[in-house]
N, C-alpha and C positions, 0 to 999 in steps of 0.2 A: 124100516128101522129110525129111531131117530138118532140125526146129527150130534155128535159131541159138541162142544163150543170150544173154540179154540181161548184157554183163558190167557193165554198170552199177552195175546192184544191191549196195548195199553188203552184205554177210554176215551184218552185226551192227547193234545198234541199240544205242547210245549213251546211259544211264539217267542220270535223276537225281529222287533220292530224295525225299521230305517226311522232316524228320526227326519220328517217331514223337513223340506226346507222350505222357510218363511210359515210352515203350519203348526211349530211345533212352542209349547207355552209350559213352565212351569209353575204350578201349584203348591204353594208351604201352607200347611196344614195346620193352623191353633199354635206357633212356637210363640203362647204367650207368660209374663210373669210366673201366670199364679203358675203355671203347667211348670215351667223350668228354672223359676229364681228360689234359692234357697231361703231368702221371704219370702216367697209366693205360697200361696193356700193348699197347695196339695202337703208341700213339705212340712208348713209348719201345721198342718193337720196329722202328722206321721207319714203320713204315702211317700214311699219309696220314689226318687226324683230319679235316678242315676243312671238308669238303662236311656231316658226319656234325655238326659243332660249329654249324654254319649252323642247325642243327634245333632249336638249343636253343630261342631264343626267339621264333621262331614254335608252339612247343609249350607254351611260358609260358603263351601268350599263351589260346593253347585251351584250358587245363585252366583257369583261372582264366574264360573265360566259361563252359566246363562248371562251375562251381563256383558261380557265379551263378546258372544254374539246376538247383545242384542235380543233374547229370547225373552218374550214379557216373562216379567214375574208376579203372580198372583199369591196376594196374605186372604187367609180367612183367619177368624177369630171367634170363639165359642165364646158366646155369653147370654144373659136374659137381664131381665133388670130383677125380677125373685122368684118363686116357684112357681106365682102361675104364670108365667109364658115360659118355664124350663122344661116343663113335659116329663117322660117319663126318666131320662136320662139321670134327673136329679132325686128321684125319690128311690134310685139306685144306692145314690150318693148320700148315705147322712150329713157327712164332715160337711158337704154343701148346702146344706139347709139354714144356717150363719150365713155365711160368706162363699164367695172365691166366684171364679169368673162371674163379678157382674158388672156391667157396662160404663163407663166413666167414674172404673175404679185403675188401681197403677197396676192390680193383677190383669187385668184382660189387656191391658198395652202387651203388643207386642219386644216381647226379651232384648234386650240393649245389644246384646252383641248380634242380634238377626242386624243384617243392610239392609232397613227398610227402607225409600224413598219415597219423596209426596207424587214424583209422576208414576208410582205402579202402581194396580189395582188392590182394590179391598175389593174383601168380602162379609159381611154380616154375618154370621149363623147359630142358631140354639138350638141345631140338632145334628147329628155323630157328621152327615151327609152334607158335603159343601156345598151340595148340590139344591135341598130341600130348602124352597120358599124363600130363594136367596136370588141375586144376580151372577151367579156363576157362570152359567148353561149362556147366557148372551153376552157376556166379555167373549167364553170362549168361541163363541158363535162371529160376534164382532171381529177376533182375530183371527178367526180364518182355518183356527184350530185344527189339527186331526194326529198328531201324538201330543199327550199332555206328558207331564214328567210332574211322579207326584213326591209330595216327601214331607216328613215330620211326625206329630203325633196325632191321639196316641196306630200304635203299626194295628192291634186287633178290634180298635173302632173307629175311629171319624176318617185315617188314613184308608181301611178297607172301605168301609162306605164311600167316601168317596172314587175311590175307584168304582167299586161294581157301578154306581150310576151314572160316571161316565160311559160306562161300559155300555150300560143302557141306554143311552146317548148317540151311541154309534164313534166315541172319541180312542182312542186309541191310551190307554191309560198304564201306563210306566212306571211302577211303583221300585225308589230308587232308595236296597236294602239299606245302607249305613247309613242310610238320610231320615230315621224313623226309630224312632223309640217306641216304651210303653210301660204303664206304674208294674206290669205283670209279663215281667220276661222269659217265661214257660209257652206266651200266649204266643209271641215274636214268630217264631218262625212257622209257627200252624199259619198263622195269621196269613204271611208271606207265600204258604205250600196253599193256600185256599184261592189267592189274589192270582197265582199263576196259570192257578187249573179252573178255567174259562170264564174269566173276568177278564186277564192283562196280563200283564208281563212284570216279571222283576230281576232291574237289574244291579248287576255295584256296580258302586261311587266309581271305582276307578275305568268300568267299560263305559257310565253313561260319561264321564269326564272329556274320555274319547274322543266318543261319539257325539261331543256338541262342540271341541276343539275343530273335527274334520265337518260340520256343517257349514256348506259351501254356500248359501245363500242366507243374509239377515232377512230376518221378518219383516221387517218395515219396509226393502227395497220393493219394486215395483217388475 
């Protein structure tokens, strides 16, 4: 007689990782003018940017807390020259055919409310993942990062793709929930749930700030 399977068993385990002293980095995904500014290409094209803009203040708080503990801040910027190097991403968004996210434009630059500094790390990308054909992995390995805090836009696109690729490289990605946003708010929570099941951890901003404050060793100490 066949055994009846216990369907009450959850097929996954939610994780909570301790921030690794001297081994934690913060990756800020695509907080650029074209995504976040009222004068940016997304807003001028009629895309609702409100949910993405809600991530600005939480991201500011996260960056400030990271700097206090000398946790490295890494910025990604999504862009391309034109449709020839934009890939499938642009073909799925008609409003990007004539402009938007173009390198060497104001829209490509990081939003003015972001505290980007010359001694931070910068990653240029042309695909959803911050790791694809970029120097992000080299930067993280050079910093000896283990736990990688991730925030930015869009939750269900570049944030999720970067978290997936981080886990594929055996980093421990931690997505800070309130410090992310998307053009399709109904996909925000499902994207976070997908990240928490088999990809990494999703953590509240308050808990992350508390954990950063308690980080006992700064990353650049021997």
